[in-house]
Each structure stands twice: as structure tokens, then as C-alpha cells.
C-alpha positions as CSV (number, residue, x, y, z in Angstrom):
1,M,19.3,-2.6,0.8
2,Q,18.1,0.4,2.8
3,K,14.8,-0.5,4.3
4,L,11.6,1.5,3.8
5,P,10.6,3.1,7.1
6,K,7.0,1.9,7.0
7,V,4.8,-0.2,4.7
8,L,1.0,-0.1,5.1
9,L,-0.8,-3.3,4.0
10,V,-4.5,-2.8,3.6
11,D,-6.5,-6.0,3.2
12,D,-9.6,-7.6,4.8
13,D,-8.5,-11.2,4.1
14,S,-6.7,-12.7,7.0
15,T,-4.9,-15.3,4.8
16,A,-3.7,-12.6,2.4
17,I,-2.5,-10.5,5.4
18,F,-0.6,-13.5,6.8
19,L,1.0,-14.5,3.5
20,H,1.9,-10.9,2.4
21,S,3.3,-10.1,5.9
22,L,5.3,-13.2,5.9
23,L,6.8,-12.4,2.5
24,L,7.5,-8.7,3.3
25,N,9.1,-9.6,6.7
26,K,11.2,-12.4,5.1
27,L,12.5,-10.0,2.4
28,G,13.3,-7.4,5.1
29,I,12.1,-4.4,3.1
30,T,10.6,-2.3,5.9
31,E,11.4,-1.2,9.4
32,Q,7.7,-1.4,10.4
33,L,4.8,-3.2,8.7
34,L,1.4,-1.6,9.5
35,I,-1.8,-3.5,8.9
36,A,-5.3,-2.0,8.2
37,R,-8.4,-4.2,7.3
38,N,-10.2,-1.6,5.3
39,G,-9.9,1.9,3.9
40,V,-11.2,3.6,7.0
41,E,-8.6,1.9,9.2
42,A,-6.0,2.8,6.6
43,L,-6.9,6.5,6.8
44,Q,-6.8,6.3,10.6
45,T,-3.4,4.7,10.5
46,L,-2.1,7.3,8.1
47,D,-3.5,10.1,10.2
48,R,-1.6,8.7,13.3
49,T,1.7,8.1,11.4
50,C,2.0,10.7,8.7
51,G,3.6,14.0,9.5
52,E,5.4,12.7,12.6
53,S,8.5,14.6,13.6
54,T,10.6,13.4,10.7
55,A,9.7,12.8,7.1
56,S,11.4,9.4,7.2
57,A,8.7,8.2,9.7
58,D,6.0,8.5,7.0
59,P,4.7,5.3,5.5
60,L,6.1,5.3,2.0
61,L,4.4,2.3,0.5
62,V,0.7,1.3,0.7
63,L,-0.3,-2.1,-0.6
64,L,-4.0,-1.7,-1.1
65,D,-6.7,-4.4,-1.7
66,V,-9.6,-3.4,-4.0
67,N,-12.6,-5.2,-2.5
68,M,-13.0,-4.6,1.2
69,P,-16.0,-3.9,3.5
70,V,-16.6,-0.5,5.1
71,M,-14.4,1.4,2.5
72,S,-13.0,-0.2,-0.7
73,G,-9.6,0.5,-2.2
74,A,-11.2,2.9,-4.8
75,D,-13.1,4.7,-2.1
76,F,-9.9,5.0,0.0
77,L,-8.0,6.6,-3.0
78,E,-10.8,9.1,-3.7
79,V,-10.9,10.2,0.0
80,Y,-7.1,10.2,0.6
81,Y,-6.2,12.3,-2.4
82,Q,-8.7,15.0,-1.3
83,H,-7.7,14.8,2.3
84,P,-5.1,17.1,4.0
85,L,-3.1,13.9,4.7
86,A,-2.1,13.9,1.0
87,Q,-0.1,17.1,1.6
88,K,1.7,15.6,4.7
89,C,2.4,12.2,3.4
90,Q,3.7,11.3,0.0
91,L,2.7,7.7,-0.7
92,V,3.4,5.1,-3.4
93,V,0.2,3.2,-3.7
94,V,0.1,-0.3,-5.2
95,V,-3.3,-1.7,-5.7
96,L,-3.5,-5.5,-5.2
97,T,-6.4,-7.5,-6.7
98,S,-7.4,-11.0,-7.3
99,S,-9.3,-10.0,-10.5
100,E,-8.1,-8.0,-13.4
101,H,-11.6,-7.4,-14.7
102,C,-13.6,-5.6,-12.1
103,R,-15.5,-2.4,-12.1
104,D,-13.3,-1.0,-9.3
105,L,-10.2,-1.3,-11.3
106,D,-11.7,0.9,-14.1
107,R,-12.7,3.3,-11.4
108,I,-9.2,3.4,-10.0
109,R,-7.7,3.9,-13.5
110,A,-10.1,6.9,-14.0
111,L,-8.9,8.6,-10.8
112,P,-6.4,11.4,-11.2
113,V,-3.9,9.4,-9.0
114,S,-0.9,7.4,-9.7
115,A,-1.4,3.8,-8.5
116,D,0.2,0.7,-9.9
117,I,-2.2,-2.3,-10.1
118,L,-0.9,-5.8,-9.5
119,T,-2.6,-9.2,-9.2
120,K,-2.5,-11.1,-6.0
121,P,-0.6,-12.7,-4.5
122,L,2.5,-10.6,-3.9
123,T,5.7,-12.4,-4.9
124,R,9.4,-11.7,-4.5
125,E,9.5,-10.6,-8.1
126,K,6.6,-8.2,-7.7
127,V,8.1,-6.7,-4.6
128,A,11.5,-6.3,-6.3
129,L,9.7,-4.5,-9.2
130,I,8.0,-2.1,-6.8
131,L,11.2,-1.3,-5.1
132,E,13.1,-0.8,-8.3
133,Q,10.5,1.3,-10.0
134,H,9.5,3.5,-7.1
135,F,12.4,3.6,-4.7
136,Q,15.4,2.8,-6.8
137,R,16.3,-0.1,-4.5
138,Q,17.3,-3.6,-5.2
139,L,16.4,-6.6,-3.1
140,L,19.4,-8.5,-1.7
141,A,20.0,-11.9,-3.2
């Protein structure tokens, strides 16, 4: 499988970061895994990496937690899609949550953005689905 150039994992939970990073690295889906602990750090990371010399350097996949301090996932989406970064960097955003019944999910669904919503934790099957649906790639057996 052709690897994604970069994946940005945005989560404030150290355990979730560890487990998701372990899975993503084991599956070998990306050349570089970037980590941000809240929406502000995610915007800063995108600002540093989007629009680099080649389009293939852009982060293509953002795995976004919903409930985080400083800036939540919903707040990040609202700011990102109105930010000049959105013109430089085309992202696939997958929102990760531990709850399917929260106010933030309704807020995300109401935004004029395209973001998949999956429940935590990430699994091999969920990653395979993301790759197939958004990147037309298959995980290796």
C-alpha cells in the first residue's frame, strides 16, 4: 500500500495517543505521524506543514478528538474551515469520540464540513475503512 505522507493525530489523552500511534505505526499507513494535544496545537502544526514545497507533504488525514482542553474538536473545525489554511491544505477529517451522544457531535454534524465520526478506540478495521473510503487504498494483510 502507498503510505499517506502525513497523519495528524489530535487528542489530549496520553493513553489514546499511545494506543492509536502504536496501531497506526504497526499498520504502516503513514510516512510521518504528527501529534497535537488540542485544536490550537493542531492549527499550529498544520500552519507549519501545509503548503510546503510539494502538495504530497501536506497532512492528508486528521484524526480529531472531540473533547479537549484549550480548543475542542468542534472549535478546531469551525476555525480551520474559515482559515486560509483550508485553501492550502485539503484534509480528510475523522472525528474520534468515546461517546456517540454528546452536544459536540451535534455541533459537528451541523457544520458545513465533511467529517466522518467514529467511536474510540481506533481499530485495524476502522483504519481500513478510512483508507478505502477516502484514499482508495487497501491495508496489506
